KEBA-744119 format. One record per residue: x, y, z of N, C-alpha, C in turn. Coordinates in pm, whole numbers, plus 50000, padded with zeros to 5 digits. Atoms other than C-alpha are relative to their C-alpha. Example, Ala and Ser with C-alpha at 12.3 -4.5 7.8 and 13.67 -1.06 7.14 Angstrom:
BEGIN
500894988150000512304955050780500905012050000499184988149994513674989450714499235010950073
//
This chain:
BEGIN
501265004350067493095121054454500125005849852499884990350095493835145854189501294992449923498835006050058497125127454108499434986249962500775012650046495065092454065499395003149885500984996650143492645110853809501155002649889499024997550128495775123553608500564987849949499195012550032497515089853616498924992049917500795008250099494385072853477499465003649897500154990450114493655100653224501164995449889498875005850073497455091853103499964987049975500015011150045497005058053095498834994649891501035001950086493865057552903500515005549863499394994550118495465080752657501124991649933498915008350046498385058052624499314987949916500965010150043496045029852554499455000849880500264996850111494375046652293500755001849866499025000750076497295054152114500614988649963500095015050032498165019052132499244994049919501105008250075495155008651980500135007549876499814996250151495645033851665501414994849961499075006450060499005021451630500014986349972500465015050030497954982251654499525001349861500765001050126495344991151386500535006849862499644992850113497665009751168500434987749896499465010850051499114975851060501115004249907498514992950042502764988351005500354990749875499465008350122503944957650785499445004049872500724996650148501344967850514500305013149964499644986150027502475003650530501385000549934498504998350095505874993950372499835001349861500384996950141504024994250051500135012849955499784986250036504075031550061501395003950000498624995650037507825034050103500434993749871499785004850124508155010749818499625006649893500394989750076505915033149611500745012049978499264989549982508025062149732501354997949919498645003050079511345047349601499814995649871500125003450133509745034849298499795014449916500424987250054508355069549224501085008349966498824992249993511635083949292500894997249866499475007650129513515059549031499245005849894500604997150127511085068048770499845011149934499994985550066511205104048761501285006950020498514997749970514885104248876500065013550071500194986549879513805126749177501144996450100499135000249881516375134049457498935001550133500785001049878515115124449801500095011650095499624989049916514925158549920498845001850122500964999949860512845172350229498595004749935501415001250057509695181949988499664985649965500325015950031509715145949863499884992050122500135007049876510195133650214498705002750069501104995849921507445154250356498644993849915501335004850071504985142650056499774988750022500055013149979505985108350133499534995350135500544999349845504885112250518498545003549988501374994950006501745131250414499174986149939500585011850070501015099650200499564989950100500015010349886501645077550474498975001950092501004997349919499385095350715498504998049939501455000850058496615092150443499704984249994499965016850006497185052650395499744996350174500115005049851497485048150788498645004050044501204994149969494235068550839498954990349919501135008450062492215048950575500074986250045499715013449943493835015350725499065000850118500745000149881492375024651058498585001649992501445000250015489115034550929499404985849949500245011050038488755003650757499884989950125500375008549875489324983751087498855005750046501084995749948486675005851252498634996349949501295002250044483994996451010499864984249961499895013049996485184961350973499904991550128500075004749832485284956951367500884985849995499285013749981488234931251329500164994050116499625006649912488744906451592500964987949984498985011250040490784880051440501095007849925498454995750073494384882951253499485005349858500334995450128494214901450940501355004949961498624998150043497054909050696500665012250080499304990049937499694930950907499805002650118500424998649857497964926851235499524986850047500025012749942498034894151430498954999050109500834997849857496424905051753499105016050018500604986050019493894933951675499385002750163500824994749875492904953851984498495003549994501474996750009489274961352055499685011949930500154987450065487664984351805498975008350084500684987649931486395017051960499855012449931499974985550075485495053051858501465007249979498624994850019489095061551886500444997449871499315003850145489835043851554499325009349904500804990950114487105066751362500675015350023499404989349976488415096951535501675004049965498474997150043492125090751492500074996549852499735001450132491705080451139499485012649936500464987450068489855112951038501085009050051498794987249963492765135651215500944995749914498625004650091495405114351014499515003349854500164994050163493485121750666499885015350021499934984350009492925156750766501325006549970498274994249994496725162450848500484994449859499325004950118497655142150524499545009249870500544992650104495345161350303500385015650018499594986449970496275194850470501255003249952498364998750028499995189750421499955000649833500115002250137499085177350051499695016049919500314987650058497465212349993501115010249983498894990950016500655231950064501094998849883499295002450112502125214749766499525005549877500324995150126500135229349522500555015149942499634989050068501455264249480501434997649912498595001050051505055250749403500054989649907499995008550103504265217349246498674996649921501375002750076500655221049122499174990550079500925008149937497575201849197500044986250007500075014850020498335168449099500094991150103499955007849879499385153849422498865001750075501084996249916496625170049622498834991649925500935005150062494255158049357500084983850005499745013649985495345120649361499784995350118499935005049879495555118549729498465002250048501354998849967492045132349756499114989049935500535012050055490885105249511499754987850044499895011049921492185079549707499284998850105500794998749879490575091650037498824995649956501495001050045487225092549839499854984549980500335015650051487605056449698499994991250123499775008449912488815043149988499145000050124500794998349915486395057050214498434992649965500965009650049483445041850007500134985850025499555013549964485265009850028499614995150114499915004749856485225007750392498265002950063501254992949909481985028550511498954990849979500855008350003479215008350607498885002049923501354999550076476425025050417500274996649865500055007850160477955016050079501004990550012499115011850000480954992350171500134994549869499725006950116482214984649825500864988649985499035011949973484594958349967498944988550008500855012649972481344935150016500164992249861500015007050130481774927649641501414997249963498565001850025484964909349582500645004549870499354993750113485454922349219500005015650009499914981949992484874958749309501075000550112498905000349879487194951449643501475001649910498725002150064490064942449399500195011849900499624990250100489434968549150500325013150081499684987749917489344994949413501345000450061498424999549943492704983349577500905002049901498904999350091494244980749254500205016049945500174983950029493055018649171500925007950100499484993449891494525027749517501294999649974498115003550034498095011849424500245007449884499684991650104497875032549100500115013450062500124985849925497135063849298501195002650074498814998749907499865057449540501205001049938498784997850091502505053249286499955014749911499974989450064501635081449083499775011450112499944985849922501025105849395501524998950053498324999449971504805095249514500625005049861499414994950099505645105449172499905012149950500484987650072503815135749121500945011150044499214990050009506545159849254501414998449923499035004450129508895144249001499665003149893500454996750144506855155148717500715015249978499424984450053509075186348583500115002249861499574996950142509695200448240501274994549974498585004550015513355189248293499804986849971500255013950059512325151748263499194996449887500755005050095509635154148041498794990950033500645009449993507595131348244498655005150097501384996849961503615138548325499314988350038500695014449997500945115948440499644991249895500585008050132500115104948087501014997049893499145002550103503345099847957500074983750026500275016049975503705062547859500754992250131499175007549921506275054348130498954998150155500955000549865503785064748419498854992649981501335011150042500815046248242500574985850032499575014449993502795015248243500134997850159499675004349860504155021248604498645000650056501345001149942500195027148701499574984050005500775012950029499404992748563500804990950088499165010649905502464976048761499595004150156500514996249855501054994649078498854993850037501715005450001497404982649011500214983550007499805018149995498504944048940500724997650124499485001649860500794946349250499024999250111500794997749902498334960649472498974986349993501185010850005495434936449341500774986350038499565013849951498014905549408500095000950158500134998449887498374917649744498974995950100501494999649953495014923249845499594986349996500665012150007494034891449712500214987850087499495009849903496194869849914499795002650132500524998249859495334885450226498774998250038501085008149972492004871650177499604984749992500095014649992492644835750182499734993050134500125004149856492884830550552498575003550084501354995849906489564848750652498964996649930501265001950077487014831950428498764999950099500895000949897485084824050729499385011850094500264987249928485294858150883499025010449896500644991550115484384873350541498364998049991501385004750008481344851850520499155004150104500924996349902480034858250853499505015349987500334986750041480314895850777499105005849882500854999150128478384891250447500855005049885499084994250107481324899850232500434989149935499725011050102481694879949918501395005249918498814997650073485384884349847500294989249883499615009650094487174867149586500324985750057499875014449939488374839949821498794994650047501085007349931484914834449957499314994549857500385003250141483644832949560500854985749959499335007350084486294811349435500804990650044499025010749916488384793549718501315004849985498754995849952491854794749820500974996849889498775003650128493704777049499499605011749915500054986650105491954802249257500375011850033499544988949981492504829249454501485004050002498544997150002496194824849520500745000649853499365001950146496704815749160499845013849913500374987150059495064848349077501075010650020499074993449905497424865649338501234999649920498575003550069500414849549173500115005149845500274995950102499214858548828500225016549932499794985049976498794896048918501415003750025498714994549965502274895849068500804997449856499195001450139503674881348725499955012449917500034988050068502354910348548500265011650048499344990749947503424933948794501585000949976498525003350040506774920148726500245006449835500054995450155506284926648336500015016849993500254985549997504924961648392501215005750067498984991649917507624972648642501184999849912498765001350077510574958448434499825010349880500284994250109509184973448120500205014550026499854987649968508625007848264501495006850049498974996949983511975009748430501005001349866499025000650134513764999248077499805009849917500504987450096511875029447915500845012350039499254987549935513845056048138501175000649929498974998050073516265072447924501594997850080498425004149948519995060047982499854990750125500065007049871518965036048263500914991249991499205009849995521565014248382499214985449988500675015250023520784978048273499804992950135500085007849888521244965248634498785002350090501314995449903518184985848762498904988949949501005011450029515574961648549500384988750043499565014049982517704933148621499694995250132500024999449843517584939349015498514996750020501465001849984513744943548967499274986549957500285013350086513384912048768499964989350128499735007449898514954893149056499044999950102500854997349895512974906849300498464991549977501705008850028509544895249143500094985849972499685013650033511104861749036499914992050152500185006049822511614855149435498585000550041501174998849959508174866149504498994990549917500755006850077506444848149236500284983750035499515014449958508374813449330499414997950141500804998049890507024821249670498714996350002501505005250019503514819749561499904986949957499985013850039504294787449386500064990750121499715005949891505424773649716498534999450086501184999749932502374785349898498854991649913500795006250092499964774149607500004983150017500015013750007501324738849627499954992850141500075005049892501224736450001498614993450054501195005149960498644721050219499085011550029500994991049970495514740950266499765000650154500284999049846495074754450649500055009250029500244985449956493664783050777501225006050082498624992449913496324789451046501355001049922498824998250064499224780350826499915008449886500444988450102497664802050550500355012050055499544986049908497664831950804501514999950018498774996650001501204827050861500685004049880499575000050133502164821750496499735014749948500454986950026500024856550440501275008550044499144990049908502154875550715501405000049943498494998950070505374864350565500175005349866500144993850146504354871350216500095016850002500084984949987503634907150319501445006250053498574996849980507204910450490500675002349884499165002250118508614897850155499625009449891500294988250098506664919849922500035012150030499974985949974506724948650132501245003950047498534996349957509964951150340500984995749907499175003550084511864932750078500165008949875500024989550123510684956449813500535011450003499634985349954511484986349988501724996250010498625001650003515124970950057500495001149846499735002550120515344960149697500145014449915499924988150049514384993949551500795012150057498954991549970516515012149805501405000549930498835003050057519364995149660500265005449859499894996850139518355002049315499895015949994499894986250011517855039649399501725004050045498784998649974521395036949570500885000749888499105003150105523015024049276499555014149899500264987750089521175052249051500445011750059499494990049933522315078749281501605001549967498444999650001526135066149255500445001749851499915001250120525845061448889499785015049929500564989650064524495096348841498815001949923501335002550082521225085748710498985009050069500994992049917519235103948990500405014749975499504984150009519185142548944499175005650107500434991949912518525168349151498725006249981
//
């Protein structure tokens, strides 16, 4: 009997861990890797152990906030990065809080060596996204506020990923032109990605009482807005990369090629027939392209930067 109870408890634990894994929406988390690589390129930071730990800690925070959002949304249908949501339980709330505590705890250890910038940015992101999701405030119920918060989180993520690279040697701080422009690139990129993920779930958002941009303006306007934000992300990204001292010309060119591909895919989507099921599939594919492909593209850019001696330790 004792062995049966132990087996049942083990089974339940595995189920709850699977539930957390499911609601982490891993394809969406590829954007953290993108921001990590982009931050390394902008600050010419070597991918050493502290920088890797900072990236992992930020991933804990973003995954925790994503799971927290699932808990308050009570998602039962397909959403960006998650096709088949498992049933929402209290496990998501507790798991999210544990991940947030771990992420912030790790961030606090960077303060003596690298200053408080990373920790402050991480804390701001947690606060903003908590009120975005929490049922008592639920800022995401207003489409304009929701886009703004997501853009803000995009900027915080890139800045946070760059914070360990702010050194007197490279002269880069949070408020140097290159980082301000990079912040705009991250904001417009995140606004684009967030907006496209709302198109297929207009009915679900309406039922929850959320007036997303897609609910208010419909499919075509939302997708065109998303495409426009991606164009701006392209302009700001190529601009800030071009501002880096002695940057190899191949780097902004590769970034430009990536964004041209993404904007073209948006155009195909906009011109395609409106269909909720097909839009959901297109949205999931766009997450793969904008997330995984961006990570691959900027990994190539980073490798080229290292080989040419552009990246410094």
